[in-house]
N, C-alpha and C positions, 0 to 999 in steps of 0.2 A: 563673343557669343556667351550668355550665362544661361543657368536654368531658369531665369526670370524674363529673359528677352522674348518680348511679344506678348507677354502675359498681361492680363488685366487685373490690377491691384486696387482695392477699396481701402481707405483709410479714414477711420473717424477719428475726429478731433485732430483734423490736418491743419488747422490755423497756425499752429506754433510748435515749440518743443520737440518732443518725440515725432510727433505726427508729421510735421513740416520737414524735419531732417530725413523722415523715411522717405517722404514723397519725392525729395529732391535725389535720393539715392537709388531709388527703384527707377525714376525715370531716366536718370544717368545711364543705368544699365539697360535701357531698352524696353522697360516695362511701360504700359498704360496706366496712368494713375487717374483714379477717381478721388477727389478730394472732397471730404464731408466734414462740416462743421455748421455751428449755428452761426457764425460770423462770416457772411457772404463777401463782405469787401476783402478781408486777409486771404481767402482762399482763392477768389478772383485775381488778386494780385499774384499769388504764388503760382496759380495754372498759367498765368501770362509770362512769368518769369521762367517757368519750365519749356513753355513752347519757344519764348526767344531763344533758349539754349538747344533747341532742336529735339525736345521730347513732346510726348503727348500727354495732355492733362484735360481733365472735365472737372469744373468746380460745381458742386450740386449743395444747394442749403440743405441740412438735415439736423433736427434735433433727435437725437437716438432714442430720447426718452418716449417719443411718439412713433408708434410701430409705423404708422401709415407713411412718415418721412422716410423710414428705413426700406420700406418696401419700394417706394418711389425711386428711392437712390439705386436699389439693384434694377429696377426697370430702366433707368437712364444709362447705367452702365452698359447693359445688354444692347440697347438701342445704338449707342454710340460706337461701342467696341466690341459686340457681338457675344461677349462671355464675361463670366466673373470666375476668375481663377484664385484669387486671394482675398480674403477679408481679414483686415488687422483692427481689432477692436481696441483702440486707443484712449477713446473719450473718456474723460475722468474728472471729477472734481474732489476737493477736499473741505471747502468751505461752506458753512461756518464750522471752525474747531471749537469744541466746548464740551464740558461734562455733559454726561446722560441726565443729570439732575436739573440742567439748566437750559439746555439747547431747545431751540423751537423745533417742535415735532413736525412741522411742515417743512421746514428747510431740511431737517434730518431726512425725511423721506424724498425730498428731491434728489439728495445725493445716491439713495437706493435707485430712484428711478433712472437716473444717468449711468452710473456705475455698475449697476446688476441687471436692471430691466433692459438698459441699452445694449448690453452684451447679448442679452436673449433676443431682442428684436433684431440685431444683425445675424445671428445665426437663423433665426426663424425666417427671414426673408431671404438669405443667401443659400441655405442647404438645399431647397428644392431645386435651384438653378444648377448647383454644382452637382446633385445627383442626377440631373438630366443630361448634363453634358459629360458624365463619366469621373467626376471627381474636382477636388479643390483642396486649398490650404486655408485653415482658420488659426489666426493667432490671436490670444488675449493678452493684453499687457496687463501683468499681474504686479505683485508687491510683496515684500517681506510683511507688510500688514496683513496679508491673507493668513498668515501662520502665527502672528505673534500680536498680543493686545496692547494697543498704546492708548495712554492717557488722552482723553479729548477727541480720539479717533474713532469713536464706536461705529459711525456710520461707514467711515473707511474702510476699518477693518472688516466689519460685516459684508460689506458689498464686494471687496476683494477676495474674501473667502468663499462667498457665494459664487462669485465669477469663476473662481478656480475650479470648483466642482461643477459648474455649468460646462466647462470647457472639457473636462473630463468625461462628463456626460455626452457631449457632442462628438468625441472620439468614439466612445463605446457604440452610439447609435450610427455614426456615419461612415466608420473605417471600410464596412462591407462595400459601400458604395464608392470607395476610392477618396474619401473625405479625411485629411489628417487635420486633427485639432490639437493644440498645444499651447503653452502658456510661455511668456517671456517675462522673469523677475529682474529688472533692469538694476537694481538697487537705487541709491539716490542719484537724480540726474539733475544737472545745472539748468532748471527751467524755471518758468513764473510760479508754479506749483510750490518749489523749495523756497521761493521768496515769501509766499504766502504763510507757510510752516514756519520759517523763520520769525516773521513778525509776530505770529502767535505767542512764541515764547513757551509753548506748553510741550512737555515730555523732551526727552534727550535728542530727538532728530532736530528739534528747532535750533539746537545749540552746537550743532556740527558746523566746522569750518567750511566756507565755500570751496575751498580747494580739495574737499575730500569727496564732492559731487562729480561723476563723470560727465562727459559733454554728450548732448543728445545724439551726435553722430555716433557712437558706440552702440546704442541700443537699435539704432537704424541699420547699423551693419549687420548686427545680429539678426535681425527680422529678415534681411536678405538671405543670410545664410540659412536661417531656418526654413526657408522655401525650397532649398535645394536637398539633393539625394544625401549629402553627409548628415543631415539632421533627422533622417528618417527613424532612427532608433528613439527619438525623443517624442514620437507620436503618443498623445495621451498623457504627457508629462510636462513639468514645468523646467525651463531651462534658467539657470540662473547667472547673471553676469558677475556676481560675486566669485564665481568659482574661477580660479586662476587657470585651471586647465580648459575651461570652456573659452575665456578669452584668448588664449594660445591657440585653441582649435581654429576660432573664427578669424584670427590674425591680427587681434587688437593689440596685442603684447609680444614680445620676442619670446 
């Protein structure tokens, strides 16, 4: 038994990368997982995989940029599993990468819609349900880009900075109702997004050797840990997986 056993965990961007790794880990520990993504085929396959392994999973198509989709996802989770204990705001995009002077304004705005407004939509839909049931945990996947400007990433940096502050606001407003909100900054992770970054050739991150990226299973393990009592002190803050002390505390390194 763990702190997450029997809890209902919603994960946005669950079709691949950190989201998929987190879904598998939470389900393996006895959580009921709700997989949210625009790609119905991929999350359906993942839900079937989890079910075959003895877990409980629900696949729900959801575009986080559309509030109605997120609201429907919360209702589906409540109808299927009875409650909403954890919301992980993981959905995020970085394409198109390009300079402010040349990037398409609509494409730039679409990144904001997903990375920032998508986090708000999740919180707005989940917080009333969590307040009614006496509490819950909200975790936003953050980034070093929330705190450091990078060439070609104006949309990503701005959206992640906004999401980090939004998470702090959610903690400020929700803590009295038993809601813990915090961020996880995983560092660079070996996912499809890193392949897009590498292909762009823009800024130093694109030139990192693939061996420098951590596996998605590391942030997945961190997310589980953040839902437990040992992470209570980090409510309203951001946990960084670049921190060796944090890695040891979670059990990722000796």
